[in-house]
Each structure stands twice: as C-alpha cells, then as structure tokens.
N, C-alpha and C positions, 0 to 999 in steps of 0.2 A: 823264415828266411826272406829277406827283401830282394826283389828282382828289379833291375833297372831296365825297363823296356820303354821304347817310344811308341805311344799309341796315337794314331791319327784320328780315330773316331769316325763318325759318319760325316758325309758332306751334306750340305743343305738339301740337295736333290734326293739323297738317300733318306733323309729325315722325312720328307714329304711322302716319298714312296712307301716307307715302312709304316707311316701313320695310316695311310690308306689301306695298306695290306693287313696290318695287325691291330689297328684301332688305336684310340686315344687312351691315355693313362688316367682315366676317370672311371668311377664306379657308376653304373647306370642306376639312377634312383628308382625305387619301386613305384609303380603306378598306384596311387592312392585313390580310392573311390570317393566321389563327391559326397558331402554330408547327407544329401537327400537320398542317395542310394543306400547309405548305411542306415538311415531312418526307416526306409521302406523294408529293409531286411527284418526289422523288428516285427513287421506284420506277418511274417512267415511262421511265427510261433504257432504250433498246432492248436493250442486253445484259443489264441487270438483268431485263427481261421474259423473256428466254430462260432465265435462271437460275431464275426463279420457276416456269416450266413444268417445267424439269428437276427442281426441288425437289418439285413435286407428283407427278411420275412416280416419283421415287426414294422418296418417302414411301409411296406406294401399294405398291410392291414390298416395301419394308422391313416394312410392316404385315402383308402376306401371309406373308412368311417368318417373322416373329415369331409370328403367330397360328397358323400351321400347324406350329410347332415345329421348323422347319428351322434356325432361328438364334435366338440369345439377344438380349440388349440391344445387342450389337455391331452388329446389323443396322441400327440407327438412326444409326450413325456417319456414314454417307454423307450422308443428308439433313441431319444436324446440321452437317456440314462445309459444305454448300452454303448453309445458312441463315446460318452465320457469315460466309461470303463476301458474301452479300447485305447483311447488316447492317453489316459493316465498310465496304463500298463506299458505302453510302448515308449512314450516320451520320457518317463522317469528313468528307464534303463538307458535310453539314448543319451540323455543329459549327463548322467553319472559317468558313463564310459567316455564321453567326449571330454569331460572335465579331467578325468584321470589321464587321458591320452596327452593332454597339454603338458602334464607334468613329466611325460616321458618322451618329449621331443628329442631326437637324436642330438647328443651334445658333442660328439667327437667326429663330426663330418670332417673328412680330411681337408686341410687347407690346400686346395689345389694350386694356389698361387705362390706357395712357399718355394724359395729358390734352392736349387741343388747345383753342385759343381759337376759339370760334364765336359768331356773332350770332344770337340767337333772341329772339323776342318784343320786338325792338327794343333788346335789351341784349347787351353782351359777356359771355359766360359760358364756363366751362371744361366741356368735354364729353369723356368718354373716347373714344378713337379708334374703338372698336367701335360706339359709339352714333351716330357720324356717319351721316347719311342723304343720299340724293340731294336736291339743292335747298338744302342747308345753305350758309351763308356762313362761310368759314373764314379767319382771319387768319394769314398766313404771315410768319415772322421768320427771320432768319439762324440757321443751325444746326439748324432744325427739319426733321423728316421729314414729307413731305406725306402726309396720311392717306388721300386718295382722288383719283381722276381728276376734273379739272374745268377750267373756263374762267376765266381771270384777268379780274377786273373792274378791278383796279388792279395796277400793277407799277412799283415805284420801285427803279431800279438792281438789278433782280432777276436773279440768276444761279443756275442750278440744276444740281447734279451729277446727270446722267442716265446715268452710266457703268454702273450696274447694269442698265439697260435697253437702252442704245444703244452704250455704250462711250465716250460723249462726256463728259469730266469737267466741262466748263463749257458749258452751253447758256444763251444770253442770252434772256431773256423780256421781252416788251413787249406793250402793248395798242394800240400805234400801228400800224395796217396798213401804213404806209409803211416801217416798220422790220422787217417780217416777213422771216424768212429762208426763202426759197422752197425751198431745198435741205434744210432741217431735217427730221429723221426724224419728229418730231411738231410740230404747229403751234406757232408762237412765242407764242401767247396761251393755251397749254394747259400745265398742270402735272399730273404723274402720280404715283400712289400709289407709295411706296417710294423715291422720289428725295428729294434733300436740298437745302435752300436754303443756298448757300454765301455769298451776299452779297445785300444789299438786303432789301426786304420787299414784301408784296403782299396782295391780297384775292382769294380763290378761291371761285367758286360750284361746288359739287360736282355732277358729272353722272353719274358711275358709281362704285359702291362694291363692295367684296368681290370675288367671282368675276367680275363684269362688267368690272372695271378691267383695264388692260393688264397690271399685275402679276399679277392673278388669272388672266388667260388664260395667262400664262407659267407660273405655278405649276401650273395644271391641265394644261398641255402637258407639264410635267416629270413628272407622275404617270401619264400615259397609258402603259399597258403596250404597248410597241412589239412585243413578242413576236418579235423578230428572231432567227431561228435562226442560231447561231454556226457558222462554218465547221467547227470540230471536231465539234460535235454532228451536223452534216450528214454528215460523214465517218464518224463512229461508227455512225450510223443505217444507212448503206449497208453498213458492215462487218458490223453485226449481222444485217441481212437476208441477206447472203451466207452467214454462218456458219449461220444458221437453216436456210436451204435446203439447204446442203451436209450438215449433220448429219442432217436429216430424210431426205435422199436416201440417205445411207449406211445409216441405220437401216433404211429400207425395203428397201434392197438386201440387207442381212443377213437380214431376216425372209424375204424372197422366196427368197434363195439357200439358206438353211438348210432351209426348208420343201421346196423342190425337191429338195434333196439327200436329205432324209428319205424322201420318197415314192419316190425312185429306189433308195436303198440299203437301207432298213430295211423289214421287214415291218410292216404297219400294225396298231397296237393303240391303242385309245382311251386306255388308262391311260398307256402310254409316250408317246403323242403329246401328252397333256396336259402331262406333265412336260417334254417336249422343247420345246413351244411356250412354256411359262413361262420356261425357260432362255433361249430365243431372244429373248423380249421383254426379259429382264433384260440380255442382251448389247446389244440395241438401245438400251436406256436408258443403259447404260454408255457406248456410243459417243456419245450426245448429250451426256452429262456431260463426257466426255473432249474432245469437239469444241469445247465452249464454253470460252473462256478465262476461267475464273472470276475469275482475278486481274486481268483487264484493267480493269474499272471502278475497282477500288480502286487499281490501279497508276497509272492516268491521274489519279485524284484525288490520290494522294500526290505524283505528279510536279508537278501544278499547285500543290498546297499548298507543296511545297518551293520551287518557283520564286516563289510568292507571298511566302514569307519572305525569300528571297535577294534578290528585287527591291527590297525595302525598303532594302537597303544601297546601292542606286543611286538612292535618293530616289523610288522608285515605290511608293506605298502602295496595294496592291491590295485592293479591296473584294469584287469578284466574281471567283471563281477562273478562270472561262473567259476572262477578259480577258487573263490571262497569255499564253495561246496566240493568241487572236484578234488581238492587236496585231501579231503576226508575219505575219498574212495581210492586213493593211491595204493597200489600194491607193490610198486617198485620205485625206489629213488636212485637215479643214476647221478652220482656226484663227481665233480671235478676234485682234484686234490689241492692244487696250489691255490691259496686264497680262500678256499671253502672249508676244507678239513684242516689246512695249515694256515699260518698267519701271513704267508707270502712276504716274510721278512727274515732273511738269514740271520741267525743268532748263534753266538758261541755256546755250545752245549757244555763243553768242559775244556779247561786249559790245564795242561800238565807241563810245568817248567821245572827243570832239574838244577839250574845253576844257583838259585838263591830262593829263600823263603819270600813269599809275597810276590809283588810285581816289581822287579828291579828296574833301575834307570835304563838299562840297556833294552829291556823288553818294552818299556813305555816308548822309548825313542824309535825302536824298530817298528812298532805297530804304527806310530804316528807319521814317520818319515818315509818308510819303505812302502809307500801306498800311493795310489792315484785317486782314491775315493774321498768324498767329503760328507759332512753331515749337515742337514737342513734343520736349523733351530727355530724356524719361523713359528712352528706350533710346539710350545714347550711340552704339551701333553702327548705329542706324537712326533718324536724326532725321527726324521727319515734319512736313510743312507742314499747318497747320490753317487752314481758311477758303479763300479764293480760291486755286486751285492756281497761277495765273500769278504772283500776288503772293508766294505761298509760295516759288516758284522763285527769285525775286529775293532773298528772305531767306536761302535756302540758298546762293545765290551769295556773299553777304556772308560767311556762315559758312565756306564753303570757302576764303575769303581771310583767315581768321583774325579776322574782325570780327563782334562780337556786336551784334545789332540792339537788344537790350533797353535797354542804357545810353543809346544814342542816342535811342531813343524816349522813355525816361523823363526825359531831360534837356531835351528840346525841348517847350515848352508849346504846344499847339495853340490857335491863336487862332480860326481858321475853317476849315471843310473842306467840300468837295464830293466825295461818294463817286462812284465810277464809275457811269455809267448808259449804257444803249444809245442814248439820245437824244444825250447830250453826247459820248460815246466818249472821255472823259478823266476823270481824278481830279485835284483840286487841293487843296493844304493850305497854309495860312499858319501859320507857327510863329515863336515866339521862339527863334531858333537859339542853342544853347549853343556850337556850334563856330564860327559866324561872328560871334557877339556882336551880332547885329542880327536884325530880322525878315526872314524869307525866305518866298518863295512857290515851292512845288515843284509841278510839273505832270508827269503821265505819261499816256500814252494812245495812241490810234491815230496813227501817224506823220504821215499826211497832215493830220490835224486840228491836231496839235501844231505842225507846221511852219508852218501858216498863222497860228498865234498868236504866233510868234516874230518879233522884229524883228532879232535878231542871230544870224546863222547863220555859223559860222566856216569852213564849206566850201561849195562850190557845191551848190545843191539837186540838180543832176543827179547828183552823186556819191552823195548820200544815196538818191535814188530808184533808182539803179543797184544799190546795196547791198540796198535793200528788195526789189527784184525778184529778186535772187539768193536771198535768204532765203525769199521767198514761193514761189519755184519748188521749194524743198525742203520745202514744206508746213509752214513754221515760223510761229509767232505772233511778231509784232514789236511792240515798244513803244518810243515815243520819250520822251525826258526833256528837260525845260526848267526853268529856274529864274531867279529875279531877287531881288535884295536890295531890300527894301521901305524906301525912304527917307522917303516921304511918307505921310500918312494919307489914303488915297483909298479909294473904294468899288471894290475890285478884283473883288468878287463881287456881281453884281446879278441879280435875277430867276432865281436858280438856275443861273447860268453866269458865266464870266469876262467882265469888261468889256474888250473889245478896245482901247478908247480909253485905259484906265488901265494896262494891263499892258505891261511892256517886257521880255519874256522873252528869255533867251539859250538857244539850242539846245545841249544838252549831248551828245546822241548817241542811238544806238538799241541795243536789246538783242533778240537772236533767242532765242526760247524754244521748246523742243520736248520731247516725251515720247520720250526716246532709246531706240533699239533695244537690247535686251539684248545684251551683247558676244558671247555664245556662239551667238546665233541664226543668223547667216549660215552658219557652219560646219555647224550641225545641219541647216539647210535643204538645204545641199549634199549632206550624207550621205543625207537622205531621197530627194532627186531621183536620186542615184546608185543607190539601192536600188530604183528604179522606182516610188516613191510620189509621186503628184501632191499638191501642196500648194495649197490655196485659202484666200485671206484673205476672211473674212466679217466686216464691221465696220459700225458705225453712223456712222463718220467720213465726211468729204467725199471725193469721188473723187480729188482732188489729193493729199490726205493719205494715202489708202490706197495710191495708186500710188507715192508717194515712199517709203513704208515698204517696199512690194514691191521697189522698186529697191534700197534699202539692204540688204535681206536676200538679194538675188540672184534674186528670183522674177520681177521685171518688167524687161524690157529697154527700152533707150531707144527702139527702133523697134518695140515690141510692138504688134501689131494691136489696135485698139480693141474688136474682137469678143470679146476675152478678158476684157473688163470689162463689168459691168452694174450699174445702180443698183437699189436696193431697189424703187423705184416701177416701173421697167421690168420687173423680175423678177415683181412681184406682178400686173402687168397681162397677162403672157403665159400662155398655156395650157400645161398639162403636156406636151402633144404637141409644141409648139414648143420648149419648154425642153429636152426630152429630146434634141433635135438639137444643142443648144449646151452642155449641162451639163458634158460631159467636158472641153471646151476652156476653160471659164471659169477664170480665175485669181483674179479679185477681184470681190467684190460689195460695193459701198459703199452707205452710207445704208440698211443692211439692218435690218429689224425682226426681233424675236425669232422669230416664226413663219416668216419667210423662211428662216432657218437650218435649221429642222426640215424644211421643204419641200425644200430643197436636198439634205439627207441622204436623204430618201425617194426623190427622183428619181435620185440616184446609185445607190441600192440597186436601183432598177428596172433600171439598166444593169449589174447584176451586180457592183457595186463593193462592197468591204468598207471601210466608212467609219469613221474615227476622228475625233472632234471634240474640240478643245481649247478651253477657255474658263474665265473666272474670275468672270463676272458672272451675275446672275439671268437676264439675257437669253439666256444660253447654255444654260439648263437643258433646254428642250424638245429641242434638237438633241443635247445630251449624252445624253439618255435614249433618243432614237430611233436613235442610231448603234450599230453593233456594239460599239464601244468609246468610252466617254466619258472624257475626261481633264480633270480640273479642276486648278486651281492651288492650292497650299498656302495662299495668302493670299486665295483667292477667297471669294465668298459661300457660305454654308452651303447655300443652295438649289442652287447649282451642284455642290457636293460631294455632296449627297444624290442628285443625278441621275446622277452619274458612276460609272464602274467602277474608275477608278484616279485617285489624287490625286498630282500631281507636287509633292513636298514642298518642293523648292528652287525651284519656279517656273521651272525652266530647260527651254527647249525641247530642249536637248541630252539631257535625261533621257528625252525621248520617243523619240529615235533609239536610246537604250539599251534602251528597252522593246521596240522593234521587234526589235533584235538578240536580246534574251531570248526573245521570242515565237517567232522563227524557229528559234532553237537548241532551244527546248523542243519544237517540232513535230518537228524532226529526232530528238530523243531519244525522243519517243513512237513515231515510225516505227521507230527501232532496237528499241524494246521489242516492238512488234507483230511485227517480223521475228523476233525471238528467241522470242516466245511462240507464234506460229503455226507456226514450224518444229517446236516441241515437239508441238503439237497434231496437225499433219499426220502426224508420225512415230508418235505414240501411236495415232491413229485406224487407221492402216494395220496397226500391230502387233496391235491388238485384233481387227481384221478378219481378219488372217491366223490368229490364235489361234482365232477362231470357226470357221474352215473346216478347221483342222488337227485340231480336236477336243480341243485341250489346255485345261486350266483357264485362267482369265483370267490373262494374263501380267502385266498391270498392274491392280491393284485400284483401285476408285474412290477409296478413302482414300489410296492412293499418289498418284493423279493430283491429288487435292485438295492433298496436301502439295506437289507440284510447282507446281501452278497458284496456290495461295494463299500459301504461305510462301516457297518458293524464288523464284518469279517476282516476288513483291512486293519481296523484297530485290534481285532483278535490276533491277526498275524503279527502285528507289531508287539503285542503282549507276549506271544509265544517266542518270537524272535529275540526279545529282550532277556529271555532266560539265560543265566550265565552258563558257559560251557562246563561240561562235567569231565573230570579227569578219568572217570570210570570207563569212558568210551575207548581209552587207550588200551584197555585190557581185552577188547574185542578184536577179532580178526577183521580184515577189510571185507566189506560186503562184496558179493559176486556181481559182476556187471549184468548178469542175466536175471538177478533178483528184481522182482517188480517192486515199485515204491510202496505199494499197498501190500503189507504182509498178511498172513493168515489171521493173526490176532486182530489186525486192523479191520479186516473184512467182518469178522465176528462182531466187533464193537460197532462198526458202521451200521450193519443191518440189525443187530440186536437192539442197540439203543434207538436206531431210527424207527423200528417197528414198535418199540415201547412208547416212543413219543407219539406215533400215529394212533396207537390205542388210546392214550390219554386224550389226545386232541379230538379223535373221533367221538369219544364220550362227551366232550364239551360241545361238539357240533350237534350231536343228537339232543343233548340237554337244552341247548339254546333254541333248537328247532321246536321243541315241545313245551317250552316254558318262556314266559316273558321275563327276561332278566334286566333289572335296572341297577342291581348291585350284587356283587358276590357275597355280601354280608348275609343275603337271604339264601345262599347256596344250601341245597339239600342233597346229601349223599344218597339217600334212598331213591330220590327222584332221578339222580344222575345214573344210578345203576339200572333203574327201571327203563329209562329212555334209551339206554345203550343199544338194546335189541329191538327198539320200536322203529320199524321202517315205514310207518305210515307217513303220508306226505308232510304233515306238520306245517308250521308257518315259516316264512323266511326269517333271515337273521336281521335284526335291527342294526343301524350304524353303531350303536353302543356295544352290542354283542360282537359285531365284527372287530371292533377296536379291542375288546377284551380278548378275543381269540388271537388277534395279531400280537398283542403284548404277551400272552401266555406262551405263544410259539417262540418269541424272541427270548423270553426269560428262561425257557427250557434250554435253549442254546447257550445262554449266558452262563448258567451253572455247569453246563457240559464242558465249557472252556476250561474250568478248573480240573475236570476229569482228564481233559486232553493234556493239561500241564503235567499231571502225574503219570501219564502213560509212559511205559518202559522204564520207570524209575523204581517200581515196587514199593514206593513210599507214599505217605499221605500227601494230598494236594497242598496241605499247609506246611509241609516240611521245607525248611529254609525259606519260608515266605518273607522273612525279614530282609533277606538279601535280594528279593525280587521287587524292589520298590517300583520299578518301571511297569511290571505286570499289574501290580495293585492300582497304580495311577491310571493305567489304560482301562482296566476293568471299571473303575469309577467313571471314567469318561464315557464308556459304552452305556452304563446305567443312566447317567445324566442325559446322554444323547437320545436314548429311547423315550425318556420322559418328555424331552423337548419335542421330539418328532410327533408323538401322540397328541401333545398339548396344542401344538401350532400347525401340524401337518395339514389338517383340514381336507379340502376336496382333493388336493393333489395326491395325497396318500390314502384317501377314503377312510379317515379316522376322525373321532371326536374325543375331546378330553375325558379322562377317567377320574373318578373320585379317589381321594387319598386312601380311603379305607380299602378300595379295590387294589390299589397299588401294593399295599401292605400284604393283602391276602395272596396276590399273585406271586410276590417275591417269596413268601413263606411256603406256599404250596409247591412251586416249581423247584425250590431248593432241595426237594426230596431226591432229585437227580444226583446231586452232589453227595448226599448222605448214603444213598445206595452204593455209589462208587466207592466211598470211604469204607463202607462195611465189607465190600468185596475185596478191596486191597488189604484190609486188616485180616481177613480170613486166609489170604494167600501168604501173608508174611510169616 
C-alpha cells in the first residue's frame, strides 16, 4: 500500500552533526603492508631461519680464513652459496604471490561518487553516495543500489536482491507488520547497503552507514587477518625443529669427540691446540650446513608454484601458493548454496497449462506482456535476465521454446497495469492484444490467490493443489496464470486491485520455478564424501529450500535427523561450548547471516578441522578469509574473490574435488622430495662425521654439498613435482593435522637407505685410502673388501679419488630419485614413465649437470675431470640402488 507523507528530511546542520556523530558512508580500506615487510615475512620460515644461522657461522669462519691468509677469495664461496639459497627460496615465493595478487585487485570498490536521491531541507535533491548520513531520507527505485542500511518508511511492490548478503535473490519488502516474513534473515521492513532494488520503489530512512552497516561488517570481517597456520607450515616447522636439534647435537658430538681424542692421543700444545680447535669448529659448521637441506624451502616453493600454474588448467586460479597443498588436507568444505551448488539463475522447472496443448497465444502474450523483466542478449551463449529473477525465468522459458518476448511485448499496447506487490501477491495487465485481436486481461501470482479470482477452472481444484504441494515440497516457487478476453468496458481495476465482481478469469495453469542445481555437483559431492571430506551447506535460504537442495545433491537423506540442521537464529543464540558438541554433525545451516559462516569456520578449526569455504557472494567473504582455504567462484563478487585463496574459474564444484586431488598429490610429492633430500643429508652427515674421526680431509666440501642441495635437489624437486596427480589419493581419508610429514615408512627408508649408502661410500673411502686409484677400470672387489676394516692410517685421497667419491655420492642419489618417484605407489619406478616426460627430461638435465660440474668445476668445487670409462662404471655400479628398490617393490606386490 502506498502512503502519501511529506518528509522534510535532515537540515544541512543536522547532516554535518550526524556525519560527525555516526561517521561517513565509506568503507575503511584495509591497511596493506608495504612490499618490503611482506618480503621480510618470507625470512621467518623455520628452515630459512636455520639457513641464516648457518650463513652467519659460515661467514665468520670464511672471514677468519681470509684475514689470516689461509685462503683467498674462494673462502667466501660457501657463505655466498648459502646466501643464494636463502634469496632464491624467499624471492621466488614473494614474486609469485605478488604477481597473483595483482590479478586479484578488488574490482567492485563502491563508486562513492554515484548520486542517489535524498530528501533534505524539505526538497528532493541528488547527493553522492559517500555523503549520505544516518537519518537521511532516501528514495529507492528499480535498478538502484541501496546506499546504506535503513528502515523502510514506504514500500510499493518492493523486491530487493539480497543475494550478496544472504544468498536470497528476491526478498519481498513491506512496511505492513501483518506481511512480515518471520523467517527472513533480515527484517522485512529493512533494506541493506550493497543490495539492489529489482522491482517496485520505496522510501528509506538511513540508520547505519559505512563500516557500521551490515555490508561494512562483512567487509571488515573479510579483512581480518585470521593468521591460520596451514598444515604444511605446521609440518615444516616441526621438521625444521627436528633438523635444528639433530644438526646441533651432531656438531656438539663432533666437538666433544675430537677434543676428547686430542687430549688422549696428542701431547698438549697451545699452538697446535688452537689450530685443532679451529679445524674442529669448521667441521662442526660444515656438519650444520650439510645437515640443513638448503634446497628444501626453494624446492617446496617451486613445487607449489608449478602446481599453482598447472592447476589453472583445471580451472583453479590460485592466489596464495600454500592453498595448493592445504586443499589436499581439507576435512570439511563449507559451501554456499546460491551460485555454488546452484546456477544462480531462476529457471522454469515445469509448466503445467490446462487450456490448450502446447503454448497458446494467450500464454505467450501473458508471459511477455504481464512482466517487468527483460533479457540481455549481448552474450548469445549466456543470455541473462534483468529485473525480477522470477519473471526473467519465464522470459527465458519462452526463449528456450524459440519464442522471442520482444515482438509480443512491442505489439501489445498496455492499457492498464498493476505491478506485483506483497499485499496483492499478483500482477495484472490489460492490453490491446495483437494476437487475439481484442483487449485481454492477464494475471499471474500466488496460486492460492489467483485460483480464488478465477470463475473458470478446467480441472478440479484438488488436482491443482496436489500439484502445488508436490512443487512446494521440492522448495520451488510457484506461479499461477489466468486470463480473460475483455468484451465490455468495465472497471476491472479499482482501488489498486482487481474488482472480483467485474473479472471473469479462466485459470490457465501453474509454473514451477527453481534455481537448479549445477549438473556436476551431485557427483562432485559424492567424490568429496568418498574422500572423507564432510560437506556443510551454509545458506541464507529457508530451511525447506536448503534441505531440498541438500537432498538433490545427495547430502540430505529423506530420514535425516533434524539435529543435523540448524537455523541462523538458533546458531547465533547458542554458546560456543554448546555448538562445539554439535558442529561436526551439522550438515545444513539455513537462514545464516554472514558472520555465522565465519563463526562456524572458527568452531570447526577449534575441533582440529582443516576447513575450506566456497562462496560467490560478499556475504561469504569473512568465512572465506577465516578458512585455511577460501574458494570463490569465477563470477562471484570481487569482495569474495579478494578474500579467497583460490578462484574456481568455471564455477564448477567438480573443480573443487580436482583441487583436493591436486593438493593430496602435491603433498605426496613433497613427502617424496623430503625422503629423497633427507636420505642425502643423513648419508652426508655420517660421511663427514666419519671423515672427522678418521683424520682425513673433508670428503665432501661445503661447496659440493651446496651443489647437491641447491642445484641437483632443486631439479629433483621439479622432477617429483612434475609427476601427474593420482586419482587414487581420493580414496584415502584426509590426513590428521597431528601427523608428522615424515611417516614411519619414510623414517625406515631415510635411515635404511642412508646407512646403506654410508656403508658403500665408507668402503670406497677405505679403498681409496689404501690404494692409488687412477681409474675404476682397475677396481678390485677383494681389495675393496679387505680394505673395509683396515683402520691403519693409509694415504690421503688424491684429487681424482675425491672427484670419483663425489660423483659416486651424487649418482647414488640420482638413482634413489627413481625410488622416491615410486614411493607410496606400490608400483615399479618405470610404471607410467611414458606420461612423465617432465621427470625424464629433468633427470637427463641432472645427469648432464653432474658431468659438466665435474668437468669444469675445478678449484671452486675441488674436482678434476673424470675419464669416460669411469663415468660408465659409476653409472652402472650405483644403479644397483634402483634395482634393489625394484626387487623390493616386486616382492611386496
């Protein structure tokens, strides 16, 4: 009902007063850290911290050696190598994330200068949106965005699209308390900032502006730094702590052991003791540098970056690299309904007309003319409805039947029209019909109202009501249609409604309209449930609608206990303590408000859950930001995209299950790399330890270890990261957040293989110490065995022997990379090798790189070129590592 009131609005003085008292109508932008602070944060990585300590120690030793004249500029190669490792690991991650952030700049910043109509000083005037203050009287019209939160003073056929805040595309607004929707997320006589008028008009008194508005609260919630530690970061922190303790313990053991040996075996002299102590400290620093996997941070970064790039091919645009892996650890997905599970476009589910077969002229004209909606044909592949979504669905239905509404609308002259209103619950239009050649009255609206207006109903009412019940049980919207030919000149419309005494309507039929589920969603939900991931629907829709969608996607059973559902009001009224008892079993939250979703995420995280949130609306932004992984839809609001970690470009829920598969496969690849890397480090540490107590010069120099850890291992990480994702990972349950990244089978492999390598390498050390080797072609197995337990002093190792030893060490790791590839597959390392072209190519690069570094490395790496025959022998002998692995895998299959 329209009210005719005179509103004076605020005076200029009141505007100034209220602006000072309640603030401006702008959203406070989040404070963004400068780029250099974001870069410095990269240096807080736990393994980077260890490297920085190693860098400081190495620099100190190098300065001493250089200043004392014991070494030239080459003394600084070691700290330089560590510095390069640190910079590569930090800068690569920083550059990738900065690049991704540019693609996610907020696109929908409110145009604060847009003009709105307001009443001030008793006059209607135009005011910029940012100048609206609490207390202002604002005039609302169809198509306009509401500038601030407020209470409606008038509402004529007013319908508002609240989907950005609640997921509800059409919320009917009224000022009549009798028509208030008690289940509505927000009061029926309130309108909110950021929502849009789709039909009707009204007058609004502003109550809250800017940050105080619901939109402002959501925006602020989306900016709060949730600082949720990702599962991978947690695992790497534990690994870094373990490596730190182990390396420092071994270093302390070396210092204590060598000092004890010195005091027992050598006559004490301060001069000799000083030199011995310095050498001991240098060996201890070498152990720390050797123990730390310098290549691990960069390798993890490269693995994430490579996955980030490859996931784009599966329509997952990743903004934050950690999300690639975290998605694989997800135990719960909290999903919005509208636009995520459904298509966010109302469509006719079924049309049941009784008057004639097919679509009669009267039906065509009724749909086309008795409507305020339009269709946007600018994109032929995606025709959009403009205006009221329900009326738009009817126009799309005509289009799908090859009928264009425009000629029908243009040819029919409108004589009189009643737009839809919440009071009448129907729309009526009298036209000069081009199709019927006469005047016609068309009516559509709530079926129970339209039926009562009809005198001619071609079927029993019971049949119509039975069909209505069937549709409504499926949470569908229903509209009834009626028409009549106007033969006489009567007052069919009086006092803003149809005159029952004058109209002689014939009931035409009913149409069921729904926002259909995306076709791929049920299968994707099934995949997630199979993978042990719980799915929860969080929506602003009614309980019946939410449950029906849950039923359609396979989440809600017919006999589902009601305890698995809760409304937003109930959720908000319960304490955290009570909710924590129910939160894991909840499947649906209906009538949820934006901050309810964020609270749900935080409660789930208190239950040690790894939470992913999907959504496309501004209302989803706080939860997207609070979750370990936020997934926004490609056509969602920019506020949602800004708060998310991954954007699903094709809006397909199936892409989410693909992201889970990628994440789990990536985690396995990182485990494979850690297995590969730590086997090297365990072997290297023990070798250096043995060398320290045998009294030989360092068997592996720091620069050689940096080559292995930085270059070779980086390529190995790329090789393992390039392995294609395995669908088998979706059959596993999510890993526990408490699980260490190094599993028991990995520990067995790391120490088992590491000690095996040490035994082989120790044999070569002993062999080289007791025999002058100029080529492995003269290798004698009996001599090798005899020298293994010969602990007499022997001779030192020649540069050629040290180069042989270095190359044997590297090639053992090279073949072990193939074993790492096969880890956790139960298959041969050669299974599916044809699909792993990247792995083979990188393996070839590692092999060529080792030849090149030995051939031209010279003094920098303490190597000399090897003979071709020795290369062949080394490749052949060390490949036994792979064949032993193949035999073990074959025996277990």
